N, C-alpha and C positions, 0 to 999 in steps of 0.2 A: 216285332215291336210295333204295336198299334199306335197310331197318332190320332188324337181326338181334339177337336175344337168345340168349345161350348160357349155360346153367346159371346163370342169374341168380338171386341171392338177395338179399333186403334185410331187415335187422332194425332196428327203431327202438330208440334208447337202449341201444346195445350196451355191455356190461360195466357195467350198472347193475341194481339190483333190478327195474327196470321194462322190461327188455329184452323185445321182442316180435317174433316172426317174422311179417313182413307179406307177403313173397313168397318162393317157393321153386320150384326146378326149372322155371324159365321158359325154354322153348326154342321159339322161333318166328321166322319171317321174314315181314316185310311188304314186298311187292314195290313198287317205285316206281310211283306213279300209282294205287295201290289205294285204294278207299274202304273202310276197315275199321271195323266197329262192335264195341265191346267191351261185353259185357253181363255182369251178375252182380249178386248182392245187395249191399247196403251192407256194407262190410267185406270184400268178396271180393278187394280189391287193385287195383281198376280205376284209381283216382286215383293210387295209389302207383306203378304201372307207368308211367303217362304222365309223371310227374315225372322219370323217368330220361332222357326223350328230349332234354331240353335242359340236363341237368346240374344240375337243382335237387336231385336226389338222386343219390347215387353207390352202386353195388352194394356190398354187404358181401362178396359173392363172385360170381364169374362176370363176364360181359362184355356190354355193350351197344354195338353198332356201328351207326353211321348214316353211310351213304356210305363215305368213307375214314377216318372218325374213330371211334376206339374209346375207351370209358370202362370201366375195370375197377377192381376192388378193389386190384390189385397196383401201380398207378402213380398218382402225384400228377397232378392236373389243374390246370395253371396258367392257361391261356387258354381260356375257354369262350365268348368273344364270337362267334367264327366259327361255333360250333355254334348258339348262340342266335339268330344272324342267320338261320339256315336253318330253325329250328323255332319256329313261333309257337303259343303256347298260349292258347286262349280259355277262361278259367276261368268258373265259375258267377258270374253277376252282374258281368261285366267293367266295367260302367258305374261301379261303385264305385271304380275306379282312375282315373277322370278327375279332373284337378286344375288344369289350366291355365285362363287367363282366356278364351281363344278356342278354338274347335274346331280351327283350323289349327295353333295351337301344340301342342295335345294330340296331334294326328296326327303332327306333325313331331318330337315328343320322341324317339321310338324311333330313327328314322333318324339324327337328330343325335347321339344317344348312341353310335351305332355308327360315327361318323366321317364321315357323309355331309354334304356342303356344304349351306348353308341353301337355295340355289337349287334344288338337286336334291330336298331334303326337301319344299319347297313344291310342286314339280311333282308329287311322289309323293302329297302330300296331296290335290291336285286330282283325281288319278286315283283314289285310294282312296275318296274321298267318293262318287264316282259309282258305284264298284263295289258299295257297300252301299246304293244306291238313294236317295241324297240329292244335292241340287244343290250347285254351288260356292257358292251364296249363303249356305249354312250356315257356311262357313269363318270368317266374321267374327263369328259369334254366340257367345255363351257356351254351353258344353255343358250348363249347369245350367238353361237356359231351355227345354230340350227335354223331350219325353215320355220315359218310361222306355224304350220300344222304340227311339226315335231315339238316345237316349244309348248304348244297347247297340250300335247300328250304328256310332256314332262310335268307340267303344272298339275295335270289330272293324276299322274302317278304320285305326286306329293300328297294329294288328298287320299288316295287309296292306301298309301303307306300308313295312314292313321287307323286303318281297318274299321271304317265306319259301318254301321248297320243300316243307315239311311243315307242315300246320296241324292242331292237336290241339284238339278240341272237348269240353270237360268239362261235360256237361249244359248246352249253350249256350242252350236254350229255357226254362230254369227260370224260373217265375214269369210266363210269358207266357200269354195266352189262346189257345184253339185256332187262331184265325186268325193271330195273331202267331207261333205256333210253326211253322205251315206256311210262312208267308212267310219266316221266318228260315231254316228248313231248305232251302227251295227256293233261297234266295240262296246258302247254302253249297254246295249241289250244283252250281249254275251256276258258281260260282267254281272248284270242283273240276275241272269239265270245261274251262272256258275257260283256266285257268292251269295245267292239267295237274299239279295238286297231288297229293301223297300226303296223304289225309285220314283222321284217326283220330277216331272219334266214341265217347265214353263216354256211354251212355244207359240209362235205365230203360224207354224207350219201344220196345216191340217193333215198333210200327208204323213208327217212324222207321228202325229197323234194317232192316226188310224193304223199305221203299220206296227207301232211298238207298244202302245198302251193297252192295259186291261180295262181301265176306267178313265172317264173324262169328267173334269169339273169345269163348268162354264161360269166365268165371272163377268159381272157387268156393274159398273159404277159402284164398286166397293163391296159387293156381296155375291154370294153364290146363287145363281138363278136356275141351275140345272146340274144334275150329276147322275151318271149312270154308265152302263157299258158302252163301248165304242159303237156297237150296233144301235143301241137305243138313241144315242146322241145324234148320230149321222143319218138315222132313218127319218128324221124330221128336219129337212133342210130349211123349210120355211121359218122355223123357230130361230135357227141360227142367222138366217138372212135378216130377220127382224132386228137382231142385235148388231147388224153390220158385219157379221162373220161369214166366212165362206165354208164350203165343204170340200173334201178331197176331189181332185180332178177326176178320179174314176167314178165317183158318185155323180158328178155333173154329166160325164159322158154317158153313164147308164141312163140318166133321166132323158137325155136327148135321144138315145136309141129307142127308149120306150115310147116317146112322143112321136118320133119319126115313123116307126113301123107298127105303132099301136099294139105293142106287146107288153108283157110283164115279165121282168127278170126277177125271180124269187130269191133275191139276196141283196144285202146292202152293198156287196162288191167293194170292199174297202181297199183292195189292192188290185193292181193290173192283172196279176195272175188269176185272181178270183173272177174278175170280169171276163177275161179271155176264156176261162174254163166254162163259164155259163153261156157265153156266146157260141162256143163250139158245141155245147150240148143242145142248144136251140137249133143250130144248123143241122146237126145229126138227126134230130127229131123231124125237122122239116123235110130232109132228104128221104128219111124213112117213110114219111106219109106220102111223098110223091111216088116212091117206088110201088107202094101198095095200090095207088091209083092206076 
């Protein structure tokens, strides 16, 4: 299910003294099945743009199209349930949205709200709890007896139980320790592949963008300033630095190695494994040359 933005603009508090332009000249397409990372400074418009995806916000001009459904400033939107069933948004700290007395009831809430029968909702709850790495035994427990990381997984299970085709992740690892962040992102990536989802990740972590995304969209002051493959975006660190953004640690390390030893490593080296492999290759070539001498 492709997602397309055409000349989209959004203003907060229109026709008031506090009117503010939040998005403008947004033109982009996200192909079905893509893992897209959206990066940019706080206030660049990242969270505003994703709230258009399920109708939480409506363009003040332009159009957002997802699949065969379009939302524009020119027409009134009466029924958004069908859209919101297809697009699941994981906001920061989703565990704060838990409220039922059992985990099963919490996971079932979304499907039941969209008209699914109780039997089907309970079946989905059993499947969803496993998808987030927890056993069925948790379903009868209170969500408030869990650790913070487990509560987040339960909240995510509630979104997965609605069987979305698009999942939007707004800083989903906020507040987690390094191990928890990696486990959470690995889980999302596995779900992306297994369920063939279109995944949109809003993040400040260049490492997560490099490791998991197919494409990166760079936002600055309310508009898209660059978009391309991970290799294309991170192959030009100077452009990102000019926007006040960083590059993955491995890219910085690669640059320092090239400068220190006056060599060229022929890869963007977006992960530590890639960088180590290229360094080993260079060492092997150097040792081979020395043996010939």
